[in-house]
C-alpha positions as a Python dict, from the first residue, in 0.01 Angstrom:
ca = {
    (1, 'M'): (0, 0, 0),
    (2, 'T'): (99, 154, -337),
    (3, 'I'): (-168, 94, -601),
    (4, 'P'): (-88, 124, -972),
    (5, 'P'): (-326, 390, -1113),
    (6, 'H'): (-501, 151, -1354),
    (7, 'S'): (-468, -197, -1204),
    (8, 'P'): (-611, -233, -852),
    (9, 'V'): (-737, -568, -726),
    (10, 'I'): (-1106, -523, -639),
    (11, 'L'): (-1307, -790, -460),
    (12, 'Q'): (-1687, -813, -465),
    (13, 'I'): (-1853, -1037, -206),
    (14, 'L'): (-2210, -1173, -207),
    (15, 'P'): (-2389, -1486, -80),
    (16, 'A'): (-2395, -1687, -404),
    (17, 'L'): (-2391, -1656, -782),
    (18, 'E'): (-2725, -1806, -880),
    (19, 'Q'): (-2963, -1551, -1035),
    (20, 'G'): (-3108, -1210, -958),
    (21, 'G'): (-3030, -841, -970),
    (22, 'V'): (-2747, -852, -715),
    (23, 'E'): (-2575, -1125, -913),
    (24, 'R'): (-2619, -945, -1243),
    (25, 'G'): (-2478, -626, -1095),
    (26, 'T'): (-2178, -821, -970),
    (27, 'L'): (-2104, -961, -1315),
    (28, 'E'): (-2151, -621, -1477),
    (29, 'M'): (-1901, -462, -1239),
    (30, 'A'): (-1656, -751, -1279),
    (31, 'E'): (-1667, -685, -1652),
    (32, 'A'): (-1615, -311, -1603),
    (33, 'I'): (-1322, -359, -1363),
    (34, 'T'): (-1150, -597, -1605),
    (35, 'Q'): (-1206, -370, -1904),
    (36, 'A'): (-1065, -76, -1707),
    (37, 'G'): (-744, -271, -1644),
    (38, 'G'): (-808, -380, -1287),
    (39, 'T'): (-825, -731, -1146),
    (40, 'A'): (-1180, -842, -1064),
    (41, 'L'): (-1225, -1097, -788),
    (42, 'V'): (-1560, -1229, -665),
    (43, 'M'): (-1612, -1428, -346),
    (44, 'S'): (-1931, -1625, -283),
    (45, 'A'): (-2056, -1974, -206),
    (46, 'G'): (-2064, -2039, -583),
    (47, 'G'): (-2352, -2103, -821),
    (48, 'R'): (-2463, -2133, -1179),
    (49, 'L'): (-2322, -1794, -1284),
    (50, 'V'): (-1959, -1874, -1197),
    (51, 'P'): (-1873, -1981, -1556),
    (52, 'A'): (-2029, -1661, -1694),
    (53, 'L'): (-1825, -1457, -1446),
    (54, 'E'): (-1503, -1630, -1546),
    (55, 'R'): (-1575, -1574, -1916),
    (56, 'L'): (-1565, -1202, -1836),
    (57, 'G'): (-1206, -1236, -1717),
    (58, 'A'): (-1285, -1230, -1345),
    (59, 'Q'): (-1176, -1484, -1084),
    (60, 'H'): (-1415, -1657, -847),
    (61, 'H'): (-1311, -1776, -502),
    (62, 'T'): (-1547, -1997, -304),
    (63, 'L'): (-1623, -1907, 56),
    (64, 'P'): (-1848, -2174, 211),
    (65, 'R'): (-2153, -2045, 399),
    (66, 'C'): (-2079, -1698, 264),
    (67, 'G'): (-2439, -1590, 323),
    (68, 'S'): (-2478, -1744, 668),
    (69, 'K'): (-2617, -1518, 940),
    (70, 'N'): (-2466, -1737, 1212),
    (71, 'P'): (-2227, -1519, 1417),
    (72, 'L'): (-1968, -1796, 1440),
    (73, 'S'): (-1972, -1844, 1062),
    (74, 'I'): (-1936, -1469, 1012),
    (75, 'L'): (-1637, -1452, 1246),
    (76, 'R'): (-1473, -1756, 1087),
    (77, 'N'): (-1526, -1619, 735),
    (78, 'A'): (-1396, -1277, 838),
    (79, 'G'): (-1066, -1436, 938),
    (80, 'T'): (-1050, -1624, 609),
    (81, 'L'): (-1125, -1308, 414),
    (82, 'A'): (-865, -1101, 601),
    (83, 'R'): (-598, -1356, 508),
    (84, 'F'): (-722, -1358, 149),
    (85, 'I'): (-708, -975, 128),
    (86, 'R'): (-343, -981, 236),
    (87, 'Q'): (-250, -1271, 7),
    (88, 'K'): (-410, -1122, -304),
    (89, 'N'): (-315, -758, -228),
    (90, 'V'): (-684, -661, -248),
    (91, 'A'): (-718, -284, -269),
    (92, 'L'): (-1093, -253, -205),
    (93, 'V'): (-1383, -475, -100),
    (94, 'H'): (-1736, -416, -230),
    (95, 'A'): (-2015, -595, -37),
    (96, 'R'): (-2363, -639, -182),
    (97, 'S'): (-2557, -826, 87),
    (98, 'R'): (-2585, -812, 463),
    (99, 'A'): (-2421, -1130, 592),
    (100, 'P'): (-2125, -1103, 352),
    (101, 'A'): (-2104, -733, 440),
    (102, 'W'): (-2054, -823, 806),
    (103, 'V'): (-1776, -1059, 701),
    (104, 'A'): (-1619, -791, 485),
    (105, 'R'): (-1660, -515, 745),
    (106, 'L'): (-1468, -717, 1005),
    (107, 'A'): (-1199, -820, 757),
    (108, 'C'): (-1153, -466, 625),
    (109, 'N'): (-1123, -333, 979),
    (110, 'R'): (-840, -580, 1042),
    (111, 'T'): (-657, -504, 719),
    (112, 'G'): (-729, -133, 676),
    (113, 'T'): (-889, -199, 337),
    (114, 'P'): (-1141, 50, 188),
    (115, 'F'): (-1496, -84, 212),
    (116, 'V'): (-1786, -11, -25),
    (117, 'T'): (-2144, -132, 14),
    (118, 'T'): (-2446, -135, -215),
    (119, 'W'): (-2797, -136, -67),
    (120, 'H'): (-2997, -341, -318),
    (121, 'G'): (-3304, -465, -133),
    (122, 'V'): (-3603, -368, 77),
    (123, 'H'): (-3446, -480, 410),
    (124, 'A'): (-3727, -398, 652),
    (125, 'N'): (-3643, -328, 1017),
    (126, 'N'): (-3971, -444, 1169),
    (127, 'F'): (-3840, -640, 1467),
    (128, 'P'): (-3575, -582, 1735),
    (129, 'G'): (-3217, -615, 1616),
    (130, 'K'): (-3305, -605, 1244),
    (131, 'K'): (-3202, -242, 1201),
    (132, 'R'): (-2861, -311, 1353),
    (133, 'Y'): (-2818, -612, 1124),
    (134, 'N'): (-2914, -400, 823),
    (135, 'A'): (-2688, -114, 930),
    (136, 'V'): (-2373, -284, 803),
    (137, 'L'): (-2486, -193, 450),
    (138, 'A'): (-2490, 171, 561),
    (139, 'S'): (-2141, 152, 714),
    (140, 'G'): (-1922, 159, 406),
    (141, 'D'): (-1659, 423, 333),
    (142, 'R'): (-1891, 479, 38),
    (143, 'V'): (-2252, 360, 39),
    (144, 'I'): (-2421, 309, -298),
    (145, 'A'): (-2799, 340, -319),
    (146, 'I'): (-2961, 198, -631),
    (147, 'S'): (-3229, 470, -646),
    (148, 'Q'): (-3327, 802, -494),
    (149, 'H'): (-3591, 608, -301),
    (150, 'I'): (-3323, 396, -130),
    (151, 'G'): (-3099, 699, -88),
    (152, 'Q'): (-3369, 884, 106),
    (153, 'R'): (-3414, 585, 333),
    (154, 'L'): (-3041, 561, 400),
    (155, 'T'): (-3032, 931, 486),
    (156, 'Q'): (-3339, 932, 709),
    (157, 'E'): (-3311, 595, 886),
    (158, 'Y'): (-2938, 525, 886),
    (159, 'H'): (-2798, 881, 880),
    (160, 'V'): (-2571, 828, 581),
    (161, 'G'): (-2445, 1173, 489),
    (162, 'P'): (-2368, 1314, 145),
    (163, 'D'): (-1997, 1263, 206),
    (164, 'R'): (-2049, 885, 186),
    (165, 'L'): (-2377, 836, -3),
    (166, 'R'): (-2371, 786, -381),
    (167, 'I'): (-2690, 738, -584),
    (168, 'I'): (-2617, 500, -874),
    (169, 'P'): (-2929, 357, -1042),
    (170, 'R'): (-2922, 12, -1193),
    (171, 'G'): (-2935, 3, -1572),
    (172, 'A'): (-3049, -185, -1877),
    (173, 'D'): (-2805, -341, -2120),
    (174, 'I'): (-2913, -133, -2417),
    (175, 'T'): (-2735, -352, -2670),
    (176, 'Q'): (-2926, -659, -2554),
    (177, 'F'): (-3249, -474, -2472),
    (178, 'S'): (-3291, -301, -2806),
    (179, 'P'): (-3584, -338, -3046),
    (180, 'N'): (-3334, -387, -3331),
    (181, 'A'): (-3145, -666, -3154),
    (182, 'V'): (-3423, -928, -3142),
    (183, 'S'): (-3493, -1144, -3444),
    (184, 'G'): (-3842, -1235, -3555),
    (185, 'Q'): (-3745, -1601, -3521),
    (186, 'R'): (-3676, -1561, -3150),
    (187, 'V'): (-4009, -1389, -3095),
    (188, 'H'): (-4201, -1646, -3301),
    (189, 'R'): (-4038, -1935, -3117),
    (190, 'L'): (-4125, -1787, -2779),
    (191, 'G'): (-4484, -1714, -2883),
    (192, 'E'): (-4527, -2075, -2992),
    (193, 'S'): (-4385, -2208, -2666),
    (194, 'W'): (-4635, -1993, -2476),
    (195, 'D'): (-4925, -2097, -2704),
    (196, 'V'): (-5005, -1737, -2795),
    (197, 'P'): (-5255, -1712, -3083),
    (198, 'A'): (-5132, -1507, -3379),
    (199, 'G'): (-5234, -1143, -3364),
    (200, 'V'): (-5355, -1149, -3003),
    (201, 'P'): (-5200, -877, -2781),
    (202, 'V'): (-4972, -1015, -2510),
    (203, 'L'): (-4965, -867, -2162),
    (204, 'L'): (-4640, -963, -1990),
    (205, 'M'): (-4572, -971, -1617),
    (206, 'P'): (-4207, -1060, -1557),
    (207, 'G'): (-4094, -1148, -1205),
    (208, 'R'): (-4067, -1437, -965),
    (209, 'L'): (-4393, -1569, -826),
    (210, 'T'): (-4417, -1417, -482),
    (211, 'E'): (-4707, -1239, -318),
    (212, 'W'): (-4561, -888, -295),
    (213, 'K'): (-4484, -880, -668),
    (214, 'G'): (-4860, -853, -727),
    (215, 'Q'): (-4957, -1144, -950),
    (216, 'R'): (-5288, -1194, -766),
    (217, 'F'): (-5356, -820, -787),
    (218, 'L'): (-5305, -839, -1163),
    (219, 'L'): (-5533, -1141, -1197),
    (220, 'D'): (-5810, -953, -1018),
    (221, 'A'): (-5763, -658, -1253),
    (222, 'L'): (-5768, -886, -1558),
    (223, 'A'): (-6102, -1028, -1442),
    (224, 'R'): (-6237, -670, -1446),
    (225, 'V'): (-6093, -614, -1794),
    (226, 'K'): (-6265, -927, -1920),
    (227, 'Q'): (-6592, -820, -1760),
    (228, 'T'): (-6593, -464, -1893),
    (229, 'A'): (-6441, -533, -2236),
    (230, 'P'): (-6540, -893, -2317),
    (231, 'M'): (-6475, -858, -2691),
    (232, 'T'): (-6117, -727, -2650),
    (233, 'P'): (-5866, -1008, -2718),
    (234, 'W'): (-5555, -1052, -2502),
    (235, 'V'): (-5334, -1312, -2337),
    (236, 'C'): (-5140, -1250, -2016),
    (237, 'V'): (-4810, -1430, -1959),
    (238, 'F'): (-4662, -1453, -1609),
    (239, 'A'): (-4290, -1508, -1673),
    (240, 'G'): (-4126, -1612, -1349),
    (241, 'S'): (-4059, -1910, -1130),
    (242, 'C'): (-4186, -1986, -782),
    (243, 'P'): (-3934, -2021, -498),
    (244, 'P'): (-3878, -2385, -398),
    (245, 'G'): (-4119, -2510, -134),
    (246, 'H'): (-4373, -2233, -190),
    (247, 'A'): (-4732, -2307, -290),
    (248, 'Y'): (-4801, -1955, -421),
    (249, 'G'): (-4777, -2064, -784),
    (250, 'E'): (-5043, -2330, -736),
    (251, 'A'): (-5262, -2078, -554),
    (252, 'L'): (-5235, -1839, -849),
    (253, 'V'): (-5337, -2110, -1096),
    (254, 'A'): (-5638, -2189, -879),
    (255, 'H'): (-5728, -1821, -849),
    (256, 'A'): (-5711, -1774, -1226),
    (257, 'R'): (-5943, -2072, -1265),
    (258, 'T'): (-6189, -1926, -1013),
    (259, 'L'): (-6190, -1596, -1204),
    (260, 'G'): (-6255, -1770, -1536),
    (261, 'L'): (-5919, -1666, -1683),
    (262, 'T'): (-5765, -2006, -1754),
    (263, 'E'): (-5779, -1971, -2133),
    (264, 'Q'): (-5626, -1623, -2130),
    (265, 'V'): (-5349, -1669, -1872),
    (266, 'R'): (-5016, -1849, -1909),
    (267, 'F'): (-4783, -1932, -1620),
    (268, 'A'): (-4465, -1975, -1821),
    (269, 'G'): (-4201, -2019, -1553),
    (270, 'H'): (-3855, -1867, -1585),
    (271, 'C'): (-3793, -1699, -1921),
    (272, 'Q'): (-3442, -1730, -2067),
    (273, 'D'): (-3498, -1471, -2342),
    (274, 'M'): (-3651, -1163, -2183),
    (275, 'P'): (-3571, -927, -2475),
    (276, 'A'): (-3777, -1154, -2702),
    (277, 'A'): (-4053, -1172, -2442),
    (278, 'M'): (-4072, -794, -2427),
    (279, 'T'): (-4070, -771, -2807),
    (280, 'L'): (-4366, -1010, -2814),
    (281, 'A'): (-4550, -807, -2549),
    (282, 'A'): (-4792, -527, -2628),
    (283, 'L'): (-4772, -417, -2263),
    (284, 'V'): (-4548, -494, -1965),
    (285, 'V'): (-4710, -478, -1619),
    (286, 'I'): (-4510, -455, -1294),
    (287, 'P'): (-4782, -427, -1023),
    (288, 'S'): (-4565, -461, -709),
    (289, 'L'): (-4753, -424, -382),
    (290, 'R'): (-4443, -305, -195),
    (291, 'P'): (-4209, -29, -311),
    (292, 'E'): (-3941, -160, -545),
    (293, 'P'): (-3586, -56, -449),
    (294, 'F'): (-3525, 0, -820),
    (295, 'G'): (-3701, -244, -1053),
    (296, 'R'): (-3459, -318, -1335),
    (297, 'V'): (-3727, -498, -1536),
    (298, 'V'): (-3913, -166, -1569),
    (299, 'V'): (-3624, 5, -1746),
    (300, 'E'): (-3555, -306, -1953),
    (301, 'A'): (-3913, -296, -2083),
    (302, 'Q'): (-3878, 77, -2149),
    (303, 'A'): (-3550, 13, -2330),
    (304, 'M'): (-3750, -217, -2559),
    (305, 'S'): (-3987, 77, -2627),
    (306, 'R'): (-4273, -105, -2459),
    (307, 'P'): (-4552, 72, -2268),
    (308, 'V'): (-4534, -17, -1900),
    (309, 'I'): (-4780, -1, -1612),
    (310, 'V'): (-4632, 22, -1263),
    (311, 'T'): (-4761, 87, -915),
    (312, 'A'): (-4694, 441, -795),
    (313, 'H'): (-4445, 396, -514),
    (314, 'G'): (-4076, 331, -460),
    (315, 'A'): (-3830, 376, -743),
    (316, 'A'): (-4107, 336, -1005),
    (317, 'L'): (-4188, 702, -938),
    (318, 'E'): (-3837, 783, -1065),
    (319, 'T'): (-3826, 559, -1372),
    (320, 'V'): (-4180, 611, -1505),
    (321, 'Q'): (-4330, 949, -1592),
    (322, 'H'): (-4704, 891, -1585),
    (323, 'G'): (-4860, 954, -1926),
    (324, 'L'): (-4524, 1015, -2096),
    (325, 'T'): (-4302, 707, -2054),
    (326, 'G'): (-4563, 474, -1903),
    (327, 'L'): (-4860, 462, -1670),
    (328, 'S'): (-4877, 432, -1291),
    (329, 'V'): (-5163, 326, -1066),
    (330, 'P'): (-5212, 324, -688),
    (331, 'P'): (-5083, 3, -524),
    (332, 'G'): (-5360, -252, -479),
    (333, 'D'): (-5621, -49, -670),
    (334, 'V'): (-5778, -319, -887),
    (335, 'Q'): (-6012, -85, -1073),
    (336, 'A'): (-5733, 160, -1158),
    (337, 'L'): (-5511, -118, -1290),
    (338, 'A'): (-5796, -263, -1497),
    (339, 'E'): (-5866, 78, -1648),
    (340, 'A'): (-5498, 136, -1728),
    (341, 'I'): (-5470, -203, -1902),
    (342, 'T'): (-5786, -136, -2101),
    (343, 'S'): (-5661, 209, -2204),
    (344, 'V'): (-5341, 57, -2346),
    (345, 'L'): (-5527, -220, -2528),
    (346, 'H'): (-5751, 42, -2692),
    (347, 'A'): (-5487, 310, -2750),
    (348, 'P'): (-5398, 423, -3105),
    (349, 'P'): (-5071, 270, -3230),
    (350, 'D'): (-4909, 611, -3280),
    (351, 'A'): (-4973, 703, -2915),
    (352, 'L'): (-4812, 378, -2795),
    (353, 'H'): (-4523, 432, -3037),
    (354, 'A'): (-4464, 779, -2895),
    (355, 'M'): (-4476, 651, -2537),
    (356, 'G'): (-4232, 372, -2619),
    (357, 'G'): (-3994, 612, -2789),
    (358, 'A'): (-4000, 852, -2495),
    (359, 'A'): (-3940, 563, -2256),
    (360, 'R'): (-3637, 435, -2445),
    (361, 'A'): (-3493, 785, -2475),
    (362, 'T'): (-3518, 825, -2097),
    (363, 'V'): (-3340, 494, -2041),
    (364, 'L'): (-3062, 591, -2279),
    (365, 'A'): (-3017, 918, -2094),
    (366, 'H'): (-3029, 791, -1735),
    (367, 'Y'): (-3052, 413, -1688),
    (368, 'T'): (-2790, 220, -1882),
    (369, 'T'): (-2556, -52, -1760),
    (370, 'H'): (-2262, 148, -1895),
    (371, 'A'): (-2358, 453, -1688),
    (372, 'M'): (-2390, 237, -1375),
    (373, 'Q'): (-2053, 76, -1438),
    (374, 'Q'): (-1872, 405, -1492),
    (375, 'A'): (-2032, 569, -1189),
    (376, 'T'): (-1930, 276, -969),
    (377, 'L'): (-1575, 283, -1103),
    (378, 'S'): (-1563, 651, -1008),
    (379, 'V'): (-1654, 554, -650),
    (380, 'Y'): (-1359, 315, -646),
    (381, 'D'): (-1139, 594, -782),
    (382, 'E'): (-1248, 826, -500),
    (383, 'L'): (-1118, 586, -240),
    (384, 'L'): (-811, 452, -420),
    (385, 'G'): (-683, 750, -618),
    (386, 'T'): (-696, 537, -931),
    (387, 'H'): (-819, 621, -1283),
    (388, 'L'): (-1061, 341, -1367),
    (389, 'H'): (-1352, 563, -1463),
    (390, 'K'): (-1354, 688, -1821),
    (391, 'N'): (-1553, 1004, -1881),
    (392, 'E'): (-1688, 896, -2217),
    (393, 'P'): (-2025, 797, -2366),
    (394, 'A'): (-2132, 436, -2403),
    (395, 'P'): (-1997, 272, -2721),
    (396, 'F'): (-2343, 245, -2874),
    (397, 'Q'): (-2531, 428, -3148),
    (398, 'D'): (-2905, 393, -3100),
    (399, 'Q'): (-3130, 363, -3400),
    (400, 'S'): (-3447, 270, -3213),
    (401, 'V'): (-3584, 588, -3057),
    (402, 'A'): (-3905, 706, -3213),
    (403, 'G'): (-3886, 1046, -3370),
}
């Protein structure tokens, strides 16, 4: 197959286009492929983000049961995909999740198409057969890890060598997540909707309501803060929705009531305007109990020049320099988290300003969407001999970094 140097057809495949980091990464790469002159195709079972994808100039093709783990569905979809690859002259397939990766692996084997995978998630291998199921994400001609943490795991557990492994961190959209990009009206409107009293510091915990994200851990720490510093005002907003059919959200509300935190805690559900939420926040807390594969919300908060507190494991050890660009505490250590929160609430404004400035500078240097897009395009170029990647800085002049 002869591929024009600037216009390959590149297909990304994932279970659905609803919401989440995998979906956002897919849209970001569809945008980059289109802007570089290629043709961006996405195959999934569909979802709410299809119109946003198509506005970027990409094409969506529906594959029913795209995320099914059923072997018969995988085989059937692999045949469909192989025909699609031939019909559309697809030059490369990029898989972002395990079941679709099995579909893509089989189809690419049949058609001789280059195959790229990205390992996004935790993907434990704690029961028989799970490691083999996971291994498809380590089988690409190039395997993208979203952090050094994930890269080490791929090397140690799945024996992905440096010839195939590429470390490409996720990034923040630094035009959207910029202190200068958020109007006071947006912040005021959000504060009113959350019933935040004027002048009271807001602690923000963004993330879906699920046990390993650490909401209960944070509530326990907040009870200690209230006990040890009863005169210090604050409100904590949990911005995230609970998965359908789960009772964890109700359990958190009950736990907050038991701890006497009802008046100081808000369970706000999904937040549509996270840049405004982070502007409103005096502190962003990401207290995950399990290692985060990357944790995009951490770098988004840092891009907003906000102090962050994270738990010291996983990719958070890469994105947060303790004492310089944020604070880190041992996972599950309630007293340490309470002390870190209290230290931020009592810190001098100039110290918090310096920390926020250092955090944003680090994001601009290492963790931008543009850098992720260009690095991924260079992976495509390696396999296709194309020239999609442009060795140029992001088209953005920052005016927000503290001096």
